[in-house]
C-alpha positions as CSV (number, residue, x, y, z in Angstrom):
1,I,0.0,0.0,0.0
2,D,1.4,3.4,-1.0
3,F,0.4,5.5,1.9
4,D,2.0,8.6,0.3
5,L,-0.1,8.2,-2.8
6,I,-3.2,7.7,-0.8
7,L,-2.6,10.9,1.2
8,E,-1.7,12.9,-2.0
9,N,-4.9,11.6,-3.8
10,I,-7.1,12.3,-0.7
11,K,-5.9,16.0,-0.7
12,D,-6.6,16.2,-4.5
13,L,-10.1,14.7,-4.0
14,N,-10.8,17.0,-1.1
15,S,-10.0,20.0,-3.2
16,L,-12.3,18.8,-6.0
17,V,-15.3,18.9,-3.7
18,G,-14.4,22.3,-2.3
19,E,-12.8,21.4,1.1
20,G,-13.4,24.3,3.5
21,V,-15.9,26.0,1.1
22,S,-19.3,26.9,2.6
23,E,-22.6,26.1,0.8
24,I,-25.8,28.0,1.1
25,E,-28.4,26.2,3.1
26,H,-32.0,27.5,2.7
27,T,-34.0,27.7,5.9
28,P,-37.6,28.6,6.7
29,R,-36.5,32.1,7.8
30,G,-33.9,32.7,5.0
31,A,-30.6,31.1,4.4
32,R,-27.3,30.5,6.1
33,L,-23.8,29.3,5.1
34,R,-23.0,25.7,6.0
35,R,-19.8,23.6,5.6
36,A,-20.1,20.1,4.3
37,E,-19.6,17.5,7.0
38,P,-16.2,15.6,6.5
39,L,-16.0,11.8,6.4
40,P,-12.8,10.9,8.2
41,L,-10.5,8.1,7.0
42,T,-8.2,6.8,9.7
43,L,-5.2,4.7,8.4
44,Y,-3.7,2.2,10.8
45,R,-0.7,-0.2,10.4
46,N,-3.0,-3.1,9.8
47,G,-6.3,-1.6,8.5
48,I,-8.7,1.4,8.1
49,V,-11.7,2.9,9.6
50,V,-14.0,5.0,7.3
51,G,-16.2,7.5,9.1
52,H,-17.4,6.0,12.3
53,G,-17.6,2.5,10.9
54,A,-15.9,-0.7,12.0
55,F,-12.2,-1.4,11.7
56,R,-11.4,-3.0,8.3
57,P,-8.2,-5.0,7.9
58,Y,-6.2,-4.5,4.8
59,Q,-6.7,-8.1,3.8
60,H,-10.4,-7.7,3.4
61,P,-11.4,-7.4,-0.3
62,A,-13.7,-4.3,0.3
63,T,-10.9,-2.5,2.0
64,Q,-8.5,-3.3,-0.8
65,Q,-11.1,-2.0,-3.4
66,C,-11.6,1.2,-1.3
67,L,-7.8,2.0,-1.2
68,Q,-7.3,1.0,-4.8
69,D,-10.0,3.5,-5.8
70,I,-8.2,6.3,-3.9
71,M,-4.8,5.2,-5.3
72,D,-6.4,5.4,-8.8
73,G,-7.5,9.0,-8.0
74,Y,-11.2,8.3,-7.5
75,F,-13.7,8.6,-4.6
76,P,-14.3,5.0,-3.2
77,S,-17.0,3.4,-5.2
78,E,-18.6,2.2,-1.9
79,L,-19.4,5.8,-1.0
80,Q,-21.0,6.8,-4.3
81,P,-24.7,5.7,-3.3
82,H,-24.5,8.0,-0.1
83,Y,-22.3,10.8,-1.5
84,P,-22.9,11.0,-5.3
85,D,-21.1,14.5,-5.5
86,G,-18.2,13.3,-3.5
87,V,-17.4,13.7,0.3
């Protein structure tokens, strides 16, 4: 696993979705600025945790696919149903 590539690609992906940029959220009384809620990815020596999910060892096929997507420069395909515009 190329951790340097993963970290570099995560930075690039974050900039694509506008990390730190506020969005307009319409409310019943007008509107307000809101920042998108981040989805943390924690890398460990022997696995990962995505969001507040369970620990996933690197040997698990879904973990390997998630990291391969990131190393290829894409958002993990497993997140697309919940975050179609990126996260």
